[in-house]
Structure formats: C-alpha cells, structure tokens
N, C-alpha and C positions, 0 to 999 in steps of 0.2 A: 483756188481752194485754200491756199496758204493764208490769205488775208481773211477769209471767213472764219477760220478757227479762232484766232485771237478776238475777233469781234464777238463770236459766240461765247467765248470764255468771259469776256468783259460783261456781256449781257447777263450771264449767270451770276457773276460776282455782284453786279449791281442789284439784281433781283433779290439775292440773299441779304444784301445790306439793307434794302428797303423793307423786306419782310422782318428783319431783326429789329429795325427801328420801330416799325408798327407794333411789334409784340411788346417792346419796352414801353411804348406809349400806352398800350392797352392795359398792361400790368399796373402802371401808375394810376390810370383812371379807375381801376377796379379796387385798388388798395386804399381804403379810407384812412389808414394811418399816415399816408402821405398828404392828406387833405385836412389835417387838423386845423380847427379855427377857434377863435376866442369867443366865449360867452361870458356872462356875468352871473356868478352865484351870489345870491342875497340871502342873508339870515335875517329874518324879522325877529326882533327881540321885544321883550316887555318894555314898554315905553315908560316915561317918567310920570305920565298922567293916566293912572288907571282907576281914578276915583269916580268915574261916571256912574250914575244910577243905572239900574238894570234895563230900563226902557231906552236910554241913550246908548248904552253899550250894545244893545240888540240892533239899533238903527245903524250904528257904526259898523257892526259885523255884516249887516245886510249890504251896506254900501261897499265894504271891503270885498265881499264875494262878487258883487256886480262888477266891480273894477277888475277883479281877476278874470272874469268871463270876457270882458271887453278886451283886455290885453292879450288873452289867448286867441280870440278871434282875429285880432290884428296881426298875429304872428310874432308878437314881441315876447310873450311869456310861454316858455316851453314846458316848464315843470312848476307845480305849486302844490304844497301840501303841508298840513300841520304835523308837529311832533306829538307823540302819544303820551308824553309826560307833562308835568306842570313846571318844567324848568324855565330858565330865562329865554332859551331858544323857543320861539313860538311856531315859525313857519319857514320853509325853504322855498325860494324862487330860483329859477334859472331863466335869465333873459337872453334873447338874441337881439342885441343892439350893437351899434357901431362904437359907441363911446360910453364911458362911465357917466358922463354928464347926461346923456339921453336916459340912462337907467334912473338916475336921480329925479329927472323931470317926471318920468312915469310913476315912480314911487310916490312922489308928492301929490299925485292925483288920487291916492288912496285915502279915504276919509279917516280910517283908524290911525294912519300915520300923521295926517294933518292935525288930528285931535290930540296927538301925543300918546295914545293908547299903545301904539307900536312904534318902534324905532328900527333902524336897519344898519347892517354892516355889509359892504359890497366887496367882492373879491373876483378878479379875473379868473376864468376857469376854461379849460381846453378839452375838446373832444371832437370826434369825427362828425360831420354834418349829415347824419343818417338817422332813420327812425324818427323819433320825436324831435330830433335836432335838425331836420331838413329846414333850410331857409324858407321863409315866407309863411303864408297863412295855411292853416290846416285844411285838408281836403274834405 
C-alpha cells in the first residue's frame, strides 16, 4: 500500500498538469487578440487623369465595380467602399494578401487605376482574423 499512495499522488499531479495545459491552449485558441494577423489597408485616391468623358468614366466605373466583385469572390478583398464626401480619398479597401507586391498586382487589374482615374496608397494593417476577416473565400 505504501507504494500505491505515491503513484496515486503522482497520477493526480500529472492529471492536473495536463488539464491546466489544455485549458491554457483552449484560452489561446479562443482569444482572437493572440491571433492578430496582417492585412493591407488601401486608400484609393483621385488619380492624375480624371479628364475622361462621361461615357468613358462610366465604363471605367463599371470595370472597377466588376473587379471589386471578382477580388471579393477570390477572398482577397475583405472590405471595399467609397467615402461620402468629394475629397481626395475616394475608396477604402482592405486586402487579405501575403505581400504588398501581391496587393499592387491586384490593384493594377482595376481599370480605373490603369487609366489613372484612381491612384492608391497602401498601408499594413492588423486585426484578428474573424468575421469579415476570416481567411479564404466567403461562404
């Protein structure tokens, strides 16, 4: 009996240690603040070439909106929307991409940017990958 008591105590101590480690792991998995990741915030600005006639400007806008839809469906664009005033800032985008170079390549597929009607400014931006910021394509 003397040998079984230390073995039983050791088993209880190990059980508590394993349970404590499991709880700490679960807390980390549930706490999104410990899972912060980088995204890219893009400000679309008025470009240097805004002299297009109304028909051309409308076609560029149509292509711009189609490109936004495509990037969203691909899971690359998490947020897109225009500003409500007529300032230099036109649109905000938030991209889920690995590198700034990837963001630039995707921005260059926008007809309004290619035509110079819009320009862009890119900034790394961090948040938890939940809600709209879950990685991958939308469900």
